[in-house]
C-alpha positions as CSV (number, residue, x, y, z in Angstrom):
1,M,-13.2,7.2,-6.5
2,S,-10.7,7.9,-8.7
3,A,-11.9,11.9,-8.0
4,M,-11.0,11.2,-4.3
5,L,-7.6,10.0,-5.0
6,D,-6.4,12.8,-6.8
7,A,-6.2,15.0,-4.1
8,L,-3.4,12.3,-3.0
9,V,-1.4,12.3,-5.9
10,G,2.4,13.3,-4.8
11,N,1.9,11.9,-1.4
12,K,2.6,8.6,0.1
13,V,0.1,6.1,0.5
14,E,-0.9,2.6,1.6
15,I,-2.4,0.1,-0.9
16,V,-4.2,-3.4,0.4
17,T,-4.3,-5.5,-2.7
18,N,-7.6,-8.1,-2.8
19,D,-5.1,-10.8,-2.1
20,G,-3.4,-9.3,1.3
21,R,-0.3,-7.4,0.1
22,V,0.5,-3.9,1.7
23,V,2.3,-1.6,-0.1
24,V,3.3,1.4,0.4
25,G,4.5,4.3,-1.8
26,I,4.2,7.8,-3.2
27,L,1.7,8.2,-5.4
28,K,2.4,9.6,-8.9
29,G,-0.7,9.0,-10.6
30,L,-3.7,7.2,-11.5
31,D,-6.6,6.6,-14.1
32,Q,-10.7,6.6,-13.9
33,V,-10.3,2.9,-13.0
34,V,-8.1,3.3,-10.1
35,N,-4.8,1.9,-11.5
36,V,-2.3,3.6,-10.0
37,V,1.6,4.2,-10.4
38,L,3.6,4.1,-7.4
39,A,7.2,5.8,-6.6
40,N,9.7,4.6,-4.0
41,T,7.4,2.1,-3.1
42,E,8.0,-0.8,-0.6
43,E,5.9,-3.5,0.4
44,R,5.3,-4.7,3.8
45,V,4.8,-8.3,4.6
46,F,3.5,-8.9,8.4
47,T,4.7,-12.3,10.0
48,P,4.7,-13.5,13.9
49,E,8.4,-12.6,13.6
50,G,8.0,-8.9,12.5
51,V,7.8,-6.8,9.5
52,D,9.9,-7.5,6.3
53,R,9.9,-4.5,4.0
54,Q,10.8,-5.5,0.4
55,A,11.6,-2.4,-1.5
56,L,10.0,-2.3,-5.2
57,G,10.9,1.0,-6.6
58,L,8.5,2.1,-9.5
59,Y,5.7,-0.1,-8.8
60,L,2.2,-0.5,-10.9
61,I,-0.9,-2.1,-9.3
62,R,-4.0,-2.5,-11.7
63,G,-7.3,-1.1,-10.3
64,D,-9.6,-4.6,-10.2
65,N,-6.9,-5.5,-7.6
66,V,-6.9,-2.4,-5.5
67,A,-8.9,-3.2,-2.5
68,V,-8.3,0.0,0.0
69,V,-5.6,3.1,-0.7
70,G,-5.2,5.4,2.4
71,A,-3.1,8.3,3.3
72,V,0.1,7.9,5.3
73,D,0.6,9.8,8.4
74,E,4.6,10.0,7.6
75,N,5.3,11.7,10.8
76,T,3.6,8.9,12.8
77,E,5.4,6.4,10.5
78,L,8.9,7.7,11.5
79,G,7.8,7.3,15.3
80,M,7.3,3.2,14.8
81,D,9.7,0.9,15.3
82,F,8.6,-2.2,12.8
83,S,10.9,-4.7,14.3
84,T,8.2,-4.6,17.4
85,I,5.3,-5.2,14.9
86,K,4.0,-8.4,14.6
87,A,0.7,-10.3,13.1
88,Q,-0.3,-12.8,10.6
89,Q,-0.6,-11.8,6.8
90,L,-3.8,-10.7,5.6
91,P,-6.0,-13.6,3.5
92,P,-6.6,-13.0,0.2
93,I,-10.9,-12.2,-0.8
94,V,-12.3,-15.0,-2.1
95,H,-15.0,-14.1,-4.5
96,D,-17.8,-16.9,-4.8
């Protein structure tokens, strides 16, 4: 997986973690177990009232907590009005 993500270094990505957090930032680096370092990071908390965007700055996410990594289309994101987006938070993944 890390070989596929190498192409995203330097680009804006969105990461969903196993506990349901959504984190967006510039991918600065990663290793073979997908520990990732993000710059200009923000967490997006989705609620029925709207999206709460919390600045995190430089951020490290351990690979065992990464569920999904995807590239962000910055042109599409610029046109989004986050105040109109309402959603329930993602539930955490439960390991049996």
